[in-house]
C-alpha positions as a Markdown table, in Angstrom:
| # | Residue | x | y | z |
|---|---|---|---|---|
| 1 | Met | -62.6 | -82.5 | 151.9 |
| 2 | Ser | -63.0 | -82.0 | 148.1 |
| 3 | Arg | -60.6 | -81.2 | 145.3 |
| 4 | Val | -61.8 | -78.4 | 142.9 |
| 5 | Glu | -61.0 | -78.3 | 139.2 |
| 6 | Val | -61.8 | -75.4 | 137.0 |
| 7 | Ile | -61.4 | -76.0 | 133.2 |
| 8 | Asn | -61.4 | -73.3 | 130.5 |
| 9 | Leu | -63.8 | -71.1 | 132.5 |
| 10 | Val | -65.1 | -68.0 | 130.7 |
| 11 | Lys | -67.5 | -65.4 | 132.1 |
| 12 | Arg | -68.6 | -62.5 | 129.9 |
| 13 | Phe | -70.6 | -59.5 | 130.9 |
| 14 | Gly | -71.6 | -58.1 | 127.5 |
| 15 | Ala | -68.5 | -57.7 | 125.5 |
| 16 | Met | -66.2 | -57.8 | 128.5 |
| 17 | Arg | -64.5 | -61.1 | 129.5 |
| 18 | Ala | -64.4 | -60.9 | 133.3 |
| 19 | Val | -62.9 | -64.4 | 133.4 |
| 20 | Asp | -60.8 | -65.2 | 130.3 |
| 21 | Asp | -60.3 | -69.0 | 129.7 |
| 22 | Val | -59.0 | -69.8 | 133.2 |
| 23 | Ser | -58.0 | -73.3 | 134.2 |
| 24 | Phe | -56.7 | -74.4 | 137.6 |
| 25 | Asp | -57.1 | -77.1 | 140.3 |
| 26 | Val | -57.4 | -76.7 | 144.1 |
| 27 | Pro | -55.8 | -79.5 | 146.0 |
| 28 | Glu | -58.0 | -80.9 | 148.8 |
| 29 | Gly | -57.2 | -80.2 | 152.4 |
| 30 | Gly | -55.5 | -76.8 | 151.9 |
| 31 | Ile | -56.0 | -73.1 | 151.4 |
| 32 | Thr | -55.8 | -71.7 | 147.8 |
| 33 | Thr | -56.0 | -67.9 | 147.5 |
| 34 | Met | -56.8 | -65.9 | 144.4 |
| 35 | Leu | -54.9 | -62.6 | 144.7 |
| 36 | Gly | -55.3 | -59.6 | 142.6 |
| 37 | Pro | -56.7 | -56.0 | 142.3 |
| 38 | Ser | -60.4 | -55.1 | 142.1 |
| 39 | Gly | -61.9 | -56.1 | 138.8 |
| 40 | Cys | -59.4 | -58.9 | 138.0 |
| 41 | Gly | -62.1 | -61.6 | 138.1 |
| 42 | Lys | -61.2 | -63.4 | 141.3 |
| 43 | Thr | -64.6 | -62.9 | 143.0 |
| 44 | Thr | -66.4 | -63.8 | 139.8 |
| 45 | Ile | -64.6 | -67.1 | 139.7 |
| 46 | Leu | -65.5 | -67.7 | 143.4 |
| 47 | Arg | -69.2 | -66.9 | 142.7 |
| 48 | Cys | -69.1 | -69.3 | 139.7 |
| 49 | Ile | -67.8 | -72.1 | 141.9 |
| 50 | Ala | -70.5 | -71.4 | 144.4 |
| 51 | Gly | -73.2 | -71.3 | 141.7 |
| 52 | Leu | -74.2 | -67.7 | 142.5 |
| 53 | Glu | -73.0 | -66.7 | 139.1 |
| 54 | Thr | -73.4 | -68.7 | 135.9 |
| 55 | Ala | -70.3 | -68.8 | 133.7 |
| 56 | Thr | -70.5 | -68.5 | 129.9 |
| 57 | Ser | -68.6 | -71.6 | 129.2 |
| 58 | Gly | -66.1 | -74.1 | 130.7 |
| 59 | Asp | -66.4 | -76.8 | 133.5 |
| 60 | Ile | -66.3 | -76.8 | 137.3 |
| 61 | Val | -65.8 | -80.0 | 139.2 |
| 62 | Ile | -66.0 | -80.3 | 143.0 |
| 63 | Gly | -64.9 | -83.6 | 144.3 |
| 64 | Ser | -66.1 | -86.1 | 141.8 |
| 65 | Arg | -69.2 | -84.1 | 140.7 |
| 66 | Ala | -69.3 | -81.7 | 137.7 |
| 67 | Val | -71.4 | -78.8 | 139.1 |
| 68 | Phe | -71.1 | -76.7 | 135.9 |
| 69 | Ser | -70.6 | -77.9 | 132.4 |
| 70 | Gly | -71.6 | -77.0 | 128.8 |
| 71 | Gly | -72.6 | -73.5 | 129.7 |
| 72 | Gln | -75.1 | -74.4 | 132.3 |
| 73 | Asp | -75.2 | -75.2 | 136.1 |
| 74 | Val | -75.6 | -78.9 | 136.5 |
| 75 | Val | -75.9 | -78.7 | 140.3 |
| 76 | Pro | -77.9 | -75.9 | 141.9 |
| 77 | Val | -76.4 | -73.7 | 144.7 |
| 78 | Glu | -78.2 | -75.4 | 147.5 |
| 79 | Ala | -77.0 | -78.9 | 146.5 |
| 80 | Arg | -73.3 | -78.1 | 146.2 |
| 81 | Asn | -72.7 | -78.5 | 150.0 |
| 82 | Leu | -70.5 | -75.4 | 150.2 |
| 83 | Gly | -69.9 | -72.9 | 153.0 |
| 84 | Met | -69.3 | -69.3 | 152.1 |
| 85 | Val | -68.0 | -66.3 | 154.1 |
| 86 | Phe | -68.6 | -62.9 | 152.7 |
| 87 | Gln | -66.9 | -59.6 | 153.4 |
| 88 | Ser | -70.1 | -58.4 | 155.2 |
| 89 | Tyr | -71.0 | -60.4 | 158.3 |
| 90 | Ala | -74.7 | -60.9 | 157.4 |
| 91 | Ile | -75.6 | -61.8 | 160.9 |
| 92 | Trp | -79.2 | -61.4 | 162.1 |
| 93 | Pro | -79.1 | -58.9 | 164.9 |
| 94 | His | -82.4 | -60.2 | 166.5 |
| 95 | Met | -81.1 | -63.7 | 166.9 |
| 96 | Thr | -78.7 | -65.1 | 169.5 |
| 97 | Ile | -75.3 | -66.4 | 168.4 |
| 98 | Ala | -76.6 | -70.0 | 168.7 |
| 99 | Gln | -79.6 | -69.2 | 166.5 |
| 100 | Asn | -77.4 | -67.5 | 163.9 |
| 101 | Val | -75.1 | -70.6 | 163.7 |
| 102 | Ala | -78.1 | -73.0 | 163.7 |
| 103 | Tyr | -80.0 | -71.2 | 160.9 |
| 104 | Gly | -78.4 | -73.1 | 158.0 |
| 105 | Leu | -78.8 | -76.4 | 159.9 |
| 106 | Lys | -82.5 | -75.8 | 160.4 |
| 107 | Val | -83.0 | -74.9 | 156.7 |
| 108 | Arg | -81.4 | -78.2 | 155.8 |
| 109 | Gly | -83.7 | -80.1 | 158.2 |
| 110 | Tyr | -81.2 | -81.4 | 160.7 |
| 111 | Pro | -82.8 | -83.0 | 163.9 |
| 112 | Arg | -82.9 | -80.7 | 166.9 |
| 113 | Glu | -80.4 | -82.7 | 168.9 |
| 114 | Asp | -77.9 | -82.8 | 166.0 |
| 115 | Ile | -78.3 | -79.0 | 165.6 |
| 116 | Ala | -77.5 | -78.4 | 169.3 |
| 117 | Arg | -74.4 | -80.6 | 169.1 |
| 118 | Arg | -73.1 | -79.0 | 165.9 |
| 119 | Val | -73.6 | -75.5 | 167.2 |
| 120 | Arg | -71.7 | -76.3 | 170.3 |
| 121 | Ala | -68.9 | -77.9 | 168.3 |
| 122 | Ala | -68.7 | -75.0 | 165.8 |
| 123 | Leu | -68.5 | -72.4 | 168.6 |
| 124 | Asp | -65.9 | -74.4 | 170.4 |
| 125 | Leu | -63.8 | -74.7 | 167.2 |
| 126 | Val | -63.9 | -70.9 | 166.6 |
| 127 | Arg | -63.1 | -70.3 | 170.3 |
| 128 | Leu | -66.4 | -68.8 | 171.3 |
| 129 | Pro | -67.7 | -71.3 | 174.0 |
| 130 | Gly | -70.1 | -69.6 | 176.4 |
| 131 | Tyr | -71.3 | -67.1 | 173.7 |
| 132 | Ala | -74.3 | -69.0 | 172.5 |
| 133 | Glu | -76.9 | -66.8 | 174.2 |
| 134 | Arg | -75.4 | -63.5 | 173.4 |
| 135 | Phe | -76.6 | -61.2 | 170.7 |
| 136 | Pro | -74.4 | -59.8 | 167.8 |
| 137 | Gly | -74.5 | -56.3 | 169.3 |
| 138 | Gln | -72.6 | -57.6 | 172.3 |
| 139 | Leu | -69.7 | -58.8 | 170.2 |
| 140 | Ser | -66.6 | -57.2 | 168.7 |
| 141 | Gly | -65.8 | -57.3 | 165.0 |
| 142 | Gly | -63.4 | -60.2 | 165.4 |
| 143 | Gln | -65.9 | -62.2 | 167.4 |
| 144 | Met | -68.6 | -61.6 | 164.8 |
| 145 | Gln | -66.3 | -62.9 | 162.1 |
| 146 | Arg | -65.8 | -66.0 | 164.2 |
| 147 | Val | -69.6 | -66.4 | 164.3 |
| 148 | Val | -69.8 | -66.2 | 160.5 |
| 149 | Leu | -67.1 | -68.9 | 160.3 |
| 150 | Ala | -69.0 | -71.1 | 162.8 |
| 151 | Arg | -72.2 | -70.8 | 160.8 |
| 152 | Ala | -70.4 | -71.7 | 157.6 |
| 153 | Ile | -68.7 | -74.8 | 158.9 |
| 154 | Ala | -71.4 | -76.1 | 161.2 |
| 155 | Tyr | -72.9 | -78.5 | 158.6 |
| 156 | Asp | -69.4 | -79.8 | 157.5 |
| 157 | Pro | -69.4 | -78.4 | 153.9 |
| 158 | Glu | -67.2 | -80.1 | 151.3 |
| 159 | Leu | -65.6 | -76.7 | 150.5 |
| 160 | Leu | -65.4 | -73.3 | 152.2 |
| 161 | Leu | -65.3 | -70.2 | 150.0 |
| 162 | Leu | -64.0 | -67.0 | 151.5 |
| 163 | Asp | -64.7 | -63.6 | 149.8 |
| 164 | Glu | -62.4 | -60.9 | 151.3 |
| 165 | Pro | -63.2 | -62.4 | 154.8 |
| 166 | Leu | -60.9 | -60.0 | 156.8 |
| 167 | Ala | -61.4 | -56.8 | 154.9 |
| 168 | Asn | -63.7 | -55.2 | 157.6 |
| 169 | Leu | -61.2 | -55.9 | 160.5 |
| 170 | Asp | -58.5 | -53.6 | 161.8 |
| 171 | Ala | -54.9 | -54.5 | 161.4 |
| 172 | His | -54.5 | -56.4 | 164.7 |
| 173 | Leu | -57.7 | -58.4 | 164.2 |
| 174 | Arg | -56.7 | -59.3 | 160.6 |
| 175 | Glu | -53.5 | -60.8 | 161.8 |
| 176 | Glu | -55.3 | -62.7 | 164.6 |
| 177 | Met | -58.0 | -64.0 | 162.2 |
| 178 | Arg | -55.4 | -65.1 | 159.7 |
| 179 | Gln | -53.9 | -67.4 | 162.3 |
| 180 | Glu | -57.4 | -68.6 | 163.3 |
| 181 | Leu | -58.4 | -69.4 | 159.8 |
| 182 | Lys | -55.2 | -71.4 | 159.3 |
| 183 | Arg | -55.7 | -73.2 | 162.6 |
| 184 | Ile | -59.3 | -74.1 | 161.8 |
| 185 | Gln | -58.2 | -75.4 | 158.3 |
| 186 | Arg | -55.5 | -77.5 | 159.9 |
| 187 | Glu | -57.8 | -78.9 | 162.6 |
| 188 | Thr | -60.7 | -79.8 | 160.2 |
| 189 | Gly | -58.7 | -80.6 | 157.0 |
| 190 | Met | -61.3 | -78.6 | 155.1 |
| 191 | Thr | -60.5 | -77.4 | 151.6 |
| 192 | Met | -60.7 | -73.6 | 151.4 |
| 193 | Val | -60.7 | -71.1 | 148.5 |
| 194 | Ala | -60.2 | -67.4 | 149.3 |
| 195 | Val | -60.0 | -64.2 | 147.4 |
| 196 | Thr | -58.2 | -61.1 | 148.5 |
| 197 | His | -56.4 | -58.0 | 147.2 |
| 198 | Asp | -54.1 | -58.0 | 150.3 |
| 199 | Gln | -50.7 | -59.6 | 149.5 |
| 200 | Ser | -49.8 | -60.0 | 153.2 |
| 201 | Glu | -53.0 | -61.9 | 153.8 |
| 202 | Ala | -52.5 | -64.2 | 150.9 |
| 203 | Leu | -48.9 | -64.9 | 151.8 |
| 204 | Ala | -49.7 | -65.7 | 155.4 |
| 205 | Leu | -52.8 | -67.7 | 154.8 |
| 206 | Ser | -52.2 | -69.8 | 151.7 |
| 207 | Asp | -50.8 | -73.1 | 150.7 |
| 208 | Gln | -51.2 | -72.0 | 147.1 |
| 209 | Ile | -51.6 | -68.5 | 145.6 |
| 210 | Met | -52.9 | -67.6 | 142.1 |
| 211 | Val | -52.0 | -64.0 | 141.1 |
| 212 | Met | -54.7 | -62.6 | 138.8 |
| 213 | Ser | -55.0 | -59.7 | 136.4 |
| 214 | Ser | -57.6 | -58.9 | 133.7 |
| 215 | Gly | -59.5 | -62.2 | 134.1 |
| 216 | Arg | -56.4 | -64.4 | 133.8 |
| 217 | Ile | -54.0 | -66.2 | 136.1 |
| 218 | Leu | -50.5 | -64.7 | 135.8 |
| 219 | Gln | -48.8 | -67.1 | 138.1 |
| 220 | Arg | -49.7 | -69.9 | 140.5 |
| 221 | Gly | -47.5 | -71.6 | 143.1 |
| 222 | Arg | -46.6 | -71.7 | 146.8 |
| 223 | Pro | -46.3 | -68.4 | 148.7 |
| 224 | Glu | -42.5 | -68.4 | 149.0 |
| 225 | Glu | -42.1 | -69.3 | 145.4 |
| 226 | Ile | -44.4 | -66.6 | 144.2 |
| 227 | Phe | -42.8 | -64.0 | 146.4 |
| 228 | Arg | -39.2 | -64.8 | 145.7 |
| 229 | His | -39.5 | -65.7 | 142.0 |
| 230 | Pro | -42.3 | -63.7 | 140.3 |
| 231 | Arg | -42.4 | -64.6 | 136.6 |
| 232 | Thr | -43.3 | -61.2 | 135.3 |
| 233 | Ala | -42.9 | -57.5 | 136.3 |
| 234 | Glu | -46.6 | -57.3 | 136.8 |
| 235 | Val | -46.6 | -60.0 | 139.4 |
| 236 | Ala | -43.5 | -58.5 | 141.1 |
| 237 | Arg | -45.2 | -55.1 | 141.3 |
| 238 | Phe | -48.3 | -56.6 | 142.9 |
| 239 | Leu | -46.2 | -58.5 | 145.4 |
| 240 | Gly | -44.5 | -55.3 | 146.7 |
| 241 | Ala | -41.6 | -54.7 | 144.2 |
| 242 | Thr | -42.7 | -51.0 | 143.8 |
| 243 | Asn | -39.3 | -49.6 | 142.9 |
| 244 | Val | -38.9 | -49.8 | 139.1 |
| 245 | Leu | -35.8 | -48.7 | 137.2 |
| 246 | Ser | -35.4 | -48.8 | 133.5 |
| 247 | Ala | -31.9 | -49.8 | 132.5 |
| 248 | His | -30.2 | -49.9 | 129.1 |
| 249 | Arg | -26.9 | -51.3 | 127.9 |
| 250 | Val | -23.9 | -49.0 | 127.5 |
| 251 | Asp | -20.6 | -50.5 | 126.4 |
| 252 | Gly | -21.8 | -53.9 | 127.5 |
| 253 | Cys | -23.0 | -52.8 | 130.9 |
| 254 | Leu | -26.6 | -52.1 | 132.1 |
| 255 | Val | -27.0 | -48.6 | 133.5 |
| 256 | Val | -29.8 | -46.5 | 134.8 |
| 257 | Ala | -29.8 | -43.0 | 133.3 |
| 258 | Gly | -28.8 | -40.4 | 135.9 |
| 259 | Val | -28.3 | -43.1 | 138.6 |
| 260 | Gly | -25.5 | -45.4 | 137.5 |
| 261 | Ala | -24.7 | -49.0 | 136.8 |
| 262 | Val | -26.9 | -51.7 | 138.2 |
| 263 | Pro | -25.3 | -54.3 | 140.5 |
| 264 | Asp | -23.5 | -57.2 | 139.0 |
| 265 | Glu | -26.3 | -59.7 | 139.7 |
| 266 | Ala | -28.5 | -57.9 | 137.2 |
| 267 | Gln | -25.9 | -57.7 | 134.5 |
| 268 | Gly | -26.4 | -61.4 | 133.5 |
| 269 | Thr | -29.5 | -60.6 | 131.4 |
| 270 | Ala | -28.9 | -60.7 | 127.6 |
| 271 | Ala | -31.4 | -57.9 | 127.0 |
| 272 | Asp | -30.3 | -54.5 | 125.8 |
| 273 | Arg | -33.0 | -52.9 | 127.9 |
| 274 | Ala | -34.3 | -54.3 | 131.2 |
| 275 | Ala | -36.8 | -53.4 | 134.0 |
| 276 | Ile | -35.1 | -53.6 | 137.4 |
| 277 | Leu | -37.5 | -54.1 | 140.3 |
| 278 | Phe | -37.0 | -54.4 | 144.0 |
| 279 | Arg | -38.9 | -54.0 | 147.2 |
| 280 | Pro | -38.6 | -51.0 | 149.6 |
| 281 | Ser | -37.6 | -53.3 | 152.4 |
| 282 | Asp | -34.6 | -54.5 | 150.4 |
| 283 | Ile | -32.9 | -51.1 | 150.2 |
| 284 | Val | -29.9 | -50.4 | 152.4 |
| 285 | Leu | -29.2 | -46.7 | 153.2 |
| 286 | Arg | -25.9 | -45.3 | 154.4 |
| 287 | Pro | -25.6 | -41.6 | 155.3 |
| 288 | Gly | -23.3 | -39.5 | 153.0 |
| 289 | Asp | -21.8 | -40.4 | 149.7 |
| 290 | Ala | -20.5 | -43.9 | 150.3 |
| 291 | Glu | -18.6 | -45.6 | 147.6 |
| 292 | Gly | -20.4 | -48.4 | 145.7 |
| 293 | Gly | -23.9 | -47.1 | 146.0 |
| 294 | Trp | -26.2 | -44.9 | 144.1 |
| 295 | Pro | -26.1 | -41.3 | 145.3 |
| 296 | Gly | -29.4 | -40.0 | 146.6 |
| 297 | Arg | -31.2 | -37.4 | 148.6 |
| 298 | Ile | -34.0 | -37.8 | 151.2 |
| 299 | Val | -37.1 | -36.1 | 149.9 |
| 300 | Phe | -39.5 | -37.3 | 152.5 |
| 301 | Ala | -39.3 | -39.3 | 155.8 |
| 302 | Gln | -42.1 | -40.9 | 157.7 |
| 303 | Phe | -41.6 | -42.6 | 161.1 |
| 304 | Leu | -43.9 | -45.7 | 161.4 |
| 305 | Gly | -42.7 | -47.1 | 164.7 |
| 306 | Arg | -40.8 | -50.3 | 163.8 |
| 307 | Glu | -39.7 | -48.9 | 160.5 |
| 308 | Val | -39.0 | -45.6 | 158.7 |
| 309 | Gln | -40.3 | -45.0 | 155.2 |
| 310 | Tyr | -38.3 | -42.7 | 153.0 |
| 311 | Leu | -38.8 | -41.2 | 149.6 |
| 312 | Ile | -35.4 | -40.9 | 147.9 |
| 313 | Arg | -34.4 | -38.9 | 144.8 |
| 314 | Cys | -31.7 | -40.7 | 142.7 |
| 315 | Gly | -31.0 | -38.7 | 139.6 |
| 316 | Asp | -34.4 | -38.4 | 137.9 |
| 317 | Thr | -35.8 | -41.4 | 139.7 |
| 318 | Glu | -37.7 | -41.6 | 143.0 |
| 319 | Leu | -37.3 | -44.7 | 145.2 |
| 320 | Thr | -39.2 | -45.8 | 148.3 |
| 321 | Ala | -37.3 | -47.4 | 151.1 |
| 322 | Glu | -38.4 | -49.0 | 154.3 |
| 323 | Val | -35.7 | -49.4 | 157.0 |
| 324 | Ser | -35.6 | -50.3 | 160.6 |
| 325 | Gly | -36.6 | -47.4 | 162.9 |
| 326 | Arg | -34.1 | -48.4 | 165.6 |
| 327 | Gly | -31.3 | -46.2 | 164.1 |
| 328 | Gly | -33.3 | -43.0 | 164.2 |
| 329 | Val | -34.7 | -41.0 | 161.3 |
| 330 | Leu | -32.6 | -39.3 | 158.6 |
| 331 | Glu | -33.4 | -35.7 | 158.0 |
| 332 | Glu | -35.2 | -34.6 | 154.8 |
| 333 | Gly | -32.6 | -33.2 | 152.4 |
| 334 | Ala | -29.8 | -35.5 | 153.7 |
| 335 | Thr | -27.4 | -37.1 | 151.2 |
| 336 | Val | -27.4 | -40.9 | 151.3 |
| 337 | Ser | -25.9 | -43.9 | 149.4 |
| 338 | Val | -28.5 | -46.4 | 148.2 |
| 339 | Thr | -27.7 | -50.1 | 147.7 |
| 340 | Val | -29.9 | -53.1 | 147.4 |
| 341 | Ala | -29.7 | -56.3 | 149.4 |
| 342 | Pro | -27.9 | -59.1 | 147.6 |
| 343 | Gly | -30.2 | -61.3 | 145.7 |
| 344 | Ala | -33.2 | -58.9 | 145.9 |
| 345 | Leu | -33.1 | -57.5 | 142.4 |
| 346 | Leu | -35.8 | -58.8 | 140.0 |
| 347 | Val | -34.8 | -58.3 | 136.4 |
| 348 | Tyr | -37.1 | -58.5 | 133.4 |
| 349 | Pro | -36.3 | -57.9 | 129.7 |
| 350 | Glu | -38.0 | -54.7 | 128.5 |
| 351 | Ala | -39.2 | -53.9 | 125.0 |
| 352 | Ala | -37.1 | -51.2 | 123.3 |
């Protein structure tokens, strides 16, 4: 296990700052995830930690060793004792599973007996016993991802880096591999740093999340804290609060033009203008024009099995709602009353 510390890290590509004076620490023995859209700098930071990319300035410390300092790599890639899992499997098709897992051990000069023992242990850990003599073409996508993990952890790296590790898997396998990654981390105590653009993956997998945008960290904390208490509207949007209403104060009360007054819980802000954000799953729909809700009309309905997704027109605003599919599907054009679950509104002052 190794703690990671990144201090004032900057990475420029020409005039562009891909990483803009970023500082954070990764506690040992847990999973830290960098979450953000493409181009936010998360993979660049991961590659700088690995030594695959040389930062412009700053410091990177892994365990008790400074691996990057003063604008130069102090420790080369091969001496950092890191494991890395990329989005692509990068498995040699002409080698057996055992040979793929053993490759890194052979390069490092491990004795033959030690290699055999470590390969068996790694395949057991990822739940692929009996697969040693198979070839990659005989495996499913999920099994190949397990082989990649086995290869990365076979030599007991101080730190495991994961670059969009589940992006190539279908929805069912992604969910399964999230559980497997967390199980492996708990069983080995290994420190892991992952990057992803998938908020569900980050929330399910992480002990700590860093939400990133434009080369900077917007917020860092535990998954539940980040999800329930996003500090900015940008963080809230990225974590699923895709319904955004612009409210302004009229006679001391915040209202949304063409929709109506916002609920009492949002009235506490002192701002004259506010952005009101909430998630589609926090909307409660009632058929007809029920008292106490915003009047709306179903524009579009989409049955997704366990839930129904609606596009609702409220005044000049369109809202997205996700409700349980057990009660059937409301028809397009139907009149509804829209309320938001108590405590679900996220309120941010908005510039006039």
